[in-house]
GUFI-605406 format. One record per residue: y, x, z of N, C-alpha, C, O, CB in turn; residue number from 1. Coordinates in steps of 0.001 Angstrom, whole numbers. Glycine has a CB too. Layout:
BEGIN
REC;n.v;n.u;n.w;ca.v;ca.u;ca.w;c.v;c.u;c.w;o.v;o.u;o.w;cb.v;cb.u;cb.w;num
REC;Y;X;Z;Y;X;Z;Y;X;Z;Y;X;Z;Y;X;Z;NUM
...
This chain:
BEGIN
REC;n.v;n.u;n.w;ca.v;ca.u;ca.w;c.v;c.u;c.w;o.v;o.u;o.w;cb.v;cb.u;cb.w;num
REC;98332;78932;263922;96926;79248;263780;96185;78034;263251;96482;76895;263611;96330;79711;265116;1
REC;95226;78299;262399;94383;77247;261837;92975;77365;262414;92564;78426;262885;94351;77330;260285;2
REC;92252;76260;262364;90850;76262;262784;89970;76467;261564;90264;75984;260470;90477;74939;263516;3
REC;88880;77199;261782;87907;77470;260734;86516;77158;261267;86179;77496;262402;87999;78944;260247;4
REC;85724;76514;260438;84352;76185;260795;83443;77189;260090;83470;77317;258866;83991;74703;260402;5
REC;82649;77889;260872;81625;78780;260343;80333;77969;260299;79866;77475;261325;81470;80096;261221;6
REC;79764;77839;259110;78501;77119;258953;77436;78153;258617;77541;78870;257621;78595;76001;257838;7
REC;76420;78219;259451;75376;79232;259313;74187;78675;258545;73651;77620;258884;74928;79738;260690;8
REC;73783;79398;257505;72603;79043;256731;71552;80130;256935;71874;81316;257006;72949;78869;255216;9
REC;70312;79715;257026;69198;80647;257179;67985;80038;256493;67860;78815;256429;68904;80952;258692;10
REC;67086;80879;255977;65899;80331;255313;64993;79566;256269;64218;78711;255842;65114;81445;254660;11
REC;65088;79870;257553;64296;79185;258574;65259;78792;259694;66043;79619;260160;63112;80099;259114;12
REC;65199;77532;260123;66049;77099;261229;65490;77646;262536;64312;77999;262602;66153;75551;261280;13
REC;66316;77721;263576;65809;78185;264869;64628;77371;265376;63742;77917;266033;66911;78148;265889;14
REC;64600;76080;265085;63498;75238;265545;62188;75578;264839;61111;75368;265396;63836;73771;265329;15
REC;62274;76105;263607;61080;76436;262828;60590;77861;263072;59434;78173;262788;61361;76246;261355;16
REC;61443;78714;263587;61114;80134;263760;60147;80332;264927;60081;79522;265852;62395;80959;263990;17
REC;59412;81416;264856;58543;81777;265977;59424;82090;267183;60458;82742;267042;57622;83000;265617;18
REC;59026;81637;268350;59842;81896;269538;59982;83406;269773;58994;84138;269734;59219;81211;270782;19
REC;61213;83862;270018;61406;85290;270283;60923;85655;271685;60848;84811;272578;62887;85671;270119;20
REC;60601;86926;271849;60259;87407;273191;61540;87417;274020;62636;87378;273460;59596;88841;273144;21
REC;61421;87469;275341;62627;87549;276164;63501;88749;275798;64728;88655;275835;62247;87623;277633;22
REC;62884;89864;275447;63655;91056;275074;64408;90826;273764;65574;91200;273634;62726;92282;274944;23
REC;63720;90198;272784;64377;89887;271515;65531;88910;271728;66594;89063;271126;63364;89304;270515;24
REC;65328;87916;272574;66375;86931;272851;67576;87605;273512;68720;87318;273162;65832;85798;273751;25
REC;67322;88486;274451;68415;89218;275103;69199;90049;274091;70428;90093;274143;67865;90127;276215;26
REC;68492;90709;273169;69153;91540;272166;70005;90689;271228;71150;91038;270942;68115;92337;271363;27
REC;69455;89580;270751;70188;88697;269836;71403;88098;270533;72501;88089;269976;69271;87574;269309;28
REC;71210;87601;271741;72343;86997;272455;73388;88054;272813;74578;87749;272879;71855;86280;273735;29
REC;72956;89281;273042;73904;90365;273278;74807;90578;272076;76009;90791;272231;73166;91655;273610;30
REC;74226;90520;270857;75022;90660;269635;75991;89489;269487;77161;89681;269154;74104;90751;268398;31
REC;75503;88288;269732;76366;87109;269611;77492;87149;270655;78638;86829;270340;75534;85812;269771;32
REC;77173;87534;271876;78204;87599;272914;79223;88697;272624;80403;88541;272939;77564;87834;274280;33
REC;78783;89805;272027;79716;90866;271636;80653;90359;270538;81849;90649;270560;78947;92126;271152;34
REC;80115;89607;269585;80958;89027;268538;81949;88049;269160;83132;88074;268821;80094;88316;267462;35
REC;81486;87192;270061;82366;86224;270721;83476;86936;271480;84610;86458;271501;81564;85327;271676;36
REC;83173;88067;272103;84195;88834;272824;85240;89373;271852;86425;89411;272183;83549;89996;273613;37
REC;84815;89796;270643;85776;90278;269636;86692;89150;269172;87877;89374;268929;85036;90883;268425;38
REC;86150;87940;269049;86956;86788;268634;87912;86394;269761;89036;85963;269504;86044;85587;268245;39
REC;87466;86541;270999;88312;86268;272156;88706;84806;272278;87881;83909;272101;89547;87109;272089;40
REC;89983;84577;272585;90483;83218;272800;90458;82379;271528;90627;81161;271590;91894;83268;273346;41
REC;90249;83013;270379;90169;82276;269129;88864;81518;268960;88730;80719;268033;90349;83210;267986;42
REC;87902;81756;269841;86627;81037;269751;86799;79667;270397;86789;79544;271622;85467;81841;270439;43
REC;86956;78647;269570;87198;77287;270043;85900;76650;270530;85869;76003;271577;87828;76432;268931;44
REC;84824;76840;269753;83524;76258;270081;82458;77247;269623;82283;77461;268423;83329;74841;269404;45
REC;81742;77851;270575;80703;78829;270246;79692;78223;269280;79129;78933;268446;79993;79321;271524;46
REC;79459;76924;269384;78527;76238;268511;77136;76178;269104;76923;76444;270287;78483;76910;267170;47
REC;76195;75821;268242;74813;75647;268665;73906;75682;267443;74365;75404;266335;74633;74321;269445;48
REC;72639;76015;267615;71709;75874;266491;71550;74400;266119;71681;73512;266961;70334;76493;266841;49
REC;71266;74163;264850;71050;72808;264350;69721;72754;263605;69227;73776;263131;72217;72362;263426;50
REC;69150;71568;263506;67901;71392;262758;67786;69941;262323;68464;69062;262856;66666;71809;263613;51
REC;66925;69704;261353;66585;68340;260953;67720;67578;260298;67893;66390;260569;66121;67582;262133;52
REC;68504;68232;259437;69621;67564;258793;69187;66403;257913;68171;66478;257222;70396;68549;257979;53
REC;69968;65329;257945;69712;64148;257126;70993;63815;256375;72068;63728;256969;69231;62934;257998;54
REC;70870;63631;255078;72003;63238;254230;72085;61714;254233;71072;61043;254032;71850;63797;252758;55
REC;73273;61161;254458;73485;59718;254475;74417;59361;253318;75509;59917;253199;74077;59243;255848;56
REC;73982;58435;252472;74815;57915;251387;74816;56393;251475;74098;55816;252290;74299;58399;249985;57
REC;75616;55747;250642;75622;54279;250667;74280;53706;250233;73982;52542;250499;76731;53738;249765;58
REC;73463;54532;249559;72152;54079;249100;71024;54366;250081;69883;53970;249841;71835;54718;247792;59
REC;71323;55045;251176;70276;55329;252154;70343;56747;252667;71408;57364;252671;68922;55075;251556;60
REC;69201;57272;253103;69132;58607;253685;68083;59438;252970;67154;58916;252353;68822;58532;255185;61
REC;68260;60747;253073;67292;61700;252536;67446;63007;253300;68479;63238;253928;67493;61917;250994;62
REC;66437;63858;253255;66574;65147;253939;67746;65935;253355;68053;65820;252168;65265;65968;253826;63
REC;68382;66717;254183;69468;67566;253734;68963;68508;252655;67844;69015;252741;70071;68355;254909;64
REC;69783;68744;251638;69362;69615;250552;69538;71086;250888;68979;71942;250202;70130;69284;249302;65
REC;70297;71399;251921;70485;72778;252352;70510;72783;253872;71384;72179;254492;71799;73399;251756;66
REC;69552;73463;254456;69448;73448;255915;70582;74247;256537;70847;75385;256151;68092;74009;256370;67
REC;71224;73645;257477;72273;74292;258245;71650;74759;259547;71092;73959;260298;73488;73332;258499;68
REC;71745;76059;259815;71118;76629;261010;71994;76498;262245;71489;76547;263367;70790;78085;260777;69
REC;73315;76330;262056;74213;76205;263193;75655;76276;262742;75946;76298;261546;73930;77287;264225;70
REC;76558;76311;263715;77982;76355;263414;78736;77005;264570;78211;77121;265677;78528;74937;263138;71
REC;79958;77423;264305;80937;77820;265316;82298;77393;264793;82476;77238;263585;80887;79377;265616;72
REC;83252;77201;265681;84624;76888;265289;85532;77943;265912;85477;78199;267115;85039;75433;265740;73
REC;86370;78550;265071;87295;79569;265550;88716;79216;265136;88928;78361;264276;86905;80957;265011;74
REC;89681;79876;265751;91066;79835;265306;91417;81223;264805;91047;82227;265415;92035;79374;266454;75
REC;92131;81274;263694;92574;82538;263122;93903;82316;262415;94262;81188;262078;91512;83116;262144;76
REC;94628;83409;262195;95938;83317;261545;95849;82758;260138;96716;81990;259720;96595;84674;261504;77
REC;94811;83132;259402;94649;82678;258025;93200;82898;257595;92390;83415;258364;95631;83423;257071;78
REC;92882;82503;256364;91518;82614;255865;91062;84067;255845;89907;84352;256161;91410;82007;254466;79
REC;91948;84993;255479;91558;86406;255454;91115;86883;256831;90136;87620;256948;92717;87271;254952;80
REC;91825;86470;257864;91450;86862;259231;90122;86230;259628;89301;86869;260286;92548;86454;260235;81
REC;89907;84979;259232;88634;84310;259531;87486;85009;258812;86410;85190;259383;88689;82817;259124;82
REC;87714;85405;257555;86668;86091;256794;86332;87444;257404;85171;87852;257393;87100;86270;255341;83
REC;87323;88142;257932;87060;89426;258599;86157;89223;259808;85266;90034;260060;88381;90099;259030;84
REC;86382;88142;260561;85515;87847;261706;84100;87506;261245;83127;87856;261912;86094;86687;262534;85
REC;83987;86830;260115;82662;86480;259596;81913;87716;259108;80693;87793;259252;82788;85464;258457;86
REC;82623;88679;258536;81971;89874;257998;81251;90683;259074;80260;91352;258778;82993;90749;257304;87
REC;81725;90634;260299;81091;91364;261389;80173;90511;262238;79826;90899;263353;82130;91970;262255;88
REC;79776;89359;261733;79000;88396;262515;77522;88781;262566;76963;89184;261546;79155;86991;261927;89
REC;76874;88667;263738;75457;89031;263860;74522;88153;263033;73409;88578;262722;75046;88964;265301;90
REC;74933;86960;262674;74071;86085;261859;73705;86774;260541;72615;86558;260010;74778;84726;261575;91
REC;74600;87591;260019;74348;88270;258745;73233;89310;258849;72678;89723;257831;75622;88936;258252;92
REC;72901;89737;260069;71848;90726;260288;70479;90102;260530;69488;90818;260671;72209;91598;261455;93
REC;70416;88779;260578;69141;88116;260816;68251;88268;259592;68763;88341;258475;69350;86623;261156;94
REC;66942;88319;259764;66043;88481;258614;66068;87264;257696;66260;86135;258147;64616;88733;259093;95
REC;65874;87508;256421;65686;86421;255477;66876;86051;254619;66812;85055;253899;65276;85255;256199;96
REC;67947;86802;254662;69077;86489;253793;69974;85390;254328;70274;84433;253615;68580;86099;252451;97
REC;70398;85512;255552;71263;84514;256166;72675;84628;255598;73109;85702;255182;71281;84678;257700;98
REC;73380;83502;255589;74727;83428;255046;75628;82641;255993;75162;81884;256845;74714;82782;253646;99
REC;76936;82846;255817;77930;82078;256565;78907;81484;255560;79446;82198;254714;78674;82971;257627;100
REC;79133;80179;255654;80213;79530;254910;81392;79405;255862;81214;79061;257031;79776;78118;254340;101
REC;82588;79682;255373;83799;79544;256182;84667;78472;255532;85015;78569;254355;84574;80913;256305;102
REC;85014;77448;256314;85850;76348;255828;87059;76199;256743;86931;76236;257967;85043;75016;255761;103
REC;88226;76030;256144;89426;75759;256946;89469;74274;257271;89310;73433;256386;90726;76200;256195;104
REC;89683;73955;258535;89833;72568;258957;91236;72107;258563;92228;72728;258943;89592;72408;260503;105
REC;91309;71044;257819;92588;70516;257324;93148;69466;258259;92399;68732;258904;92421;69924;255928;106
REC;94448;69398;258332;95120;68359;259113;94954;67030;258402;94987;66971;257173;96626;68691;259321;107
REC;94778;65976;259160;94703;64630;258598;96119;64057;258627;96722;63960;259696;93684;63713;259399;108
REC;96650;63680;257474;98015;63145;257428;98171;61946;258367;97321;61056;258404;98382;62739;255989;109
REC;99247;61937;259108;99543;60835;259992;98803;60839;261309;98934;59900;262094;99265;59599;259308;110
REC;98019;61890;261568;97270;61929;262830;97676;63125;263640;97157;63333;264737;95765;61957;262578;111
């Protein structure tokens, strides 16, 4: 099994969005928990919302050019299996055209 990082993009980060009502929060978390249950033991790290990205280069820092709304790490047999899990992800149902990038975590030689 390989690890895959799901990177969530959204037009508005959770920190910038209007606070949801308790009922809305329960509904959203219900969808996320249902997805996590489908992933099962393959869910390595449920992840967390992110905000305020900063790009660091040898020349200094600048705001991130693409806001990352959050991440999760899963294990799956292959990229096709990881993509199937992403296709049913509740993040895709969020308003505003949310997207998920899926990246395979590579082994570091000699480690």
